[in-house]
N, C-alpha and C positions, 0 to 999 in steps of 0.2 A: 934575549933573543931567542935562547935554547927552550926554554918554553913555550915560547911561540912557535918554532917549529915543530916541534912534539904534539903542538894541537892540532895544526895543519896537517900534519901528517896522519893523526889520527880521524878527523873530518876530510881529509882529502882521500883516504886510501883505504879506512877500514869500515865505513859506511856501507852497507850494504844497498844496494837499488833494486837489484831483483837478482835473483841466485840465489847459491846458499854460499857461505861464508863457512871456510872448513880453519880450524883452528888446532896447531900443533900443538903437545905438550911436549917440549924437550928439556933435557939433562945437561947437552954438551954441545959441541961448537959442532962436531959432525950429523947429529941427529939435525940440529935447527937447517944448516945447510943441505941436508937432504931433504929434510921437510919443502923446505924455500923450493928447492930444484923442483920438487913433485908435483908443487900448486899448491901448495898451503898458503892462506892470505894473511896470518896471522901465528904468531908465538908465542906460547905461553910458555918460559923461561921458570926451571926454578930447581932444586938441588935434591936428593935426598927423595926421589920419588917412592921408594917403598916404605917410607911414613907418611904419605900422602902429600908430599914434596912440603919441601921448605925454599927458605928463599936465598935465588943464587947470590955469586959475589958478584961484585962490580965487573971485576976482570972477565968473569967471562961473559959479562954484558954486553961489556966494551968488544970483546973478540968477537960476539954473536953480531952484534951490530955496524962490525967491519966489513963483513962478507954478505951481508944481504940489506935488501930494501924493503923488505914488510916489515910492519910493526910488532913490537915486542912489547909483550906485558909480562911483566914478572911476580912472581908469588914470594906475597908480604906475609910468612909465617915462621916465626922465632924460634919457636921449641916443637918438640913433638906431643903427642898429647891431644888433651882435651883443647877444644879452640876457645878456651876463655883466656882473658888478659889480664893478667894482674896491672896495676898502674906502671908499675917497673918494667913490663912486657910492653905495653902499651907505646911507653917513649921510647923502646926499643924499637920497634914495629915505625912508629914515626919518622926515628932516625933513619931506619935501614931504605926507606921512602925516599929520604932528601938524599940521600946517597945515588937510591937508582936511579929517581928523574933529573939529577946533577949528572948521571953517566947516559942517561939517552932512552930512558923507560919509556915508553908509550901511554903505560897504565899499568895498573895495578889488579892482583889476584889477590882476594881476602875474605874472612870471615871471621866475627867474633860473637860466641853466648856465652849466656849465663849458666851459672852451675844448674840449672834447670831446664838448659838445652832450649834458649827462646834467646832471639836476637837480643844481644847487647845492647842496644839503642845510644846508649851515650858513647860507650866505646866505638863506636860505627860513627857517630858524629864527628868526633875527632879524627878518626882516618881519614876519612872524606874531607875534611878540613887539611890536614896534612895533605893529601892529594892534589890542593891547589889548581883543582879545574883538570885534569889528566881522567881519563876515565877507572871506573873502579868496577870490576866483575866479583859479585859477590862467590864464594867457591861453594863446594859441597858440602862443608859445614849447614846450607840449607834442605840437604836430605835427612838431617835429623832433628828437624822440627816437627811437631806434632802437627800442628797447623799453616800446609805450607801457602794456602790460598789467603790467610790473614795477613803471615809475613811479608808474600809476596807486594802488598800495600804498605805495609810498613818499608819496604827497600824503596817502593817506588817514590814513596813519599819523602825517604832522606836522598835521594838523589843516586841512587847505584843505577849504574847502566844497562848492566845484562847479569843475570845470574847462570851461574852452571851447575845444572841438576842431572841427575837421572831419573828424575821423578819419586824418588824413595829409598831404600837401602841395597837393591840389588843392581842391575844396568839399565840402562836408559831403554833398552828393549822391553824389560820386563814392566818398567814404570811408565810405557807410554800411554795410557789413558791418563795417569795424574799429569805426564807433559803436556798433554793436550789442553787439558782444563788450564792449566799455567799460562798456557799461549794465549787461552780465549781470554782468561780475568787481566792477563798485563796488556793486553790491548796494542796502542804506541806508548805505555809509560815504561816499556826498558825490556831490552831482547830476553828469549828464553833460550839458551843452547845446553843441546843435550849431549851430556857428557857419562860416560860409564861403560866400556867395554862396547863401544860404537865401533862397527866393522861391515867392510863391504858387503856383504852378503846381504845385510839387512837395513843397510844406509835409504837408501831409495822409498823403501817402506814406511821406516821410520820418519822421514820426514813428511811422505805421504799420510800417514795415519795422525801426524802433531803438529802440523803447519809450523813447525821451527823452523827458522832461517838460517842458524849458525850451528854446527855441531865440532865437537872438540872428539880427538883420538890422540892417544901415543901418538909419537912421531913415525915410528915403525908400520904401524896401519894407515898415513896418512897417502901412500902412493894408490894401494888401492881403493882406497877412499875416493880420493878424487878422479882416477878411472871409472870406477863404478858412476860417481855423476856425470862427468863427460860423456860418456856412454847413455848415459839417462836422457843428456841434453843434448845428442846428436851432433857430439864433437863439437860443443859452441863453447867460452867461458861460460867455468861453473858460479862464476859470479863478477861484475863489472867494477869493482873498485878503482 
């Protein structure tokens, strides 16, 4: 029943029919609450953001879910450093996913590469299986790939729901030409979510130039981003989940 409700939450509240979805990256209860109150539509919950983000505790997830009603995706990354995963580390990730799903996570944020910075397709298949139908975002490990368009097709084929990307090693604004190419190539196969230095002064132009329908930012930047998007929309809802 819990998994059914998680899937219902995903399909009922997280899917964008029109407008722009804003995802907030939060590491604390306070950040998650303030981002939700400011108008974020989804939370990416993680710890140790200074390392690129690690798996949050189930205790933090439960606390966040007790005070907000929007979907919460959790980072699944058990160690700092490269995005490679040994067999033992892969098992740790799968166990973390089981714990987090059991605590109410609506989806997962993860990424696995091989030692040549290519998608580790075998590891990804195992992690998608462990997700048991919950949506999966491939995180900014994607920005280390030499051939992003080819990799996009691999992720579509694997069943990944979305890619969080800045379009390269810099910010999303700097990578906007690649983001546009990715949006065009993805079509309806998956969502391209722009992340990496997304801020209110340029978010409207970033969306216009790239065609992205989802943006990701630190929780502290969300109030201004939502404000800019609402101003653009004439004070209508940014999206209608």
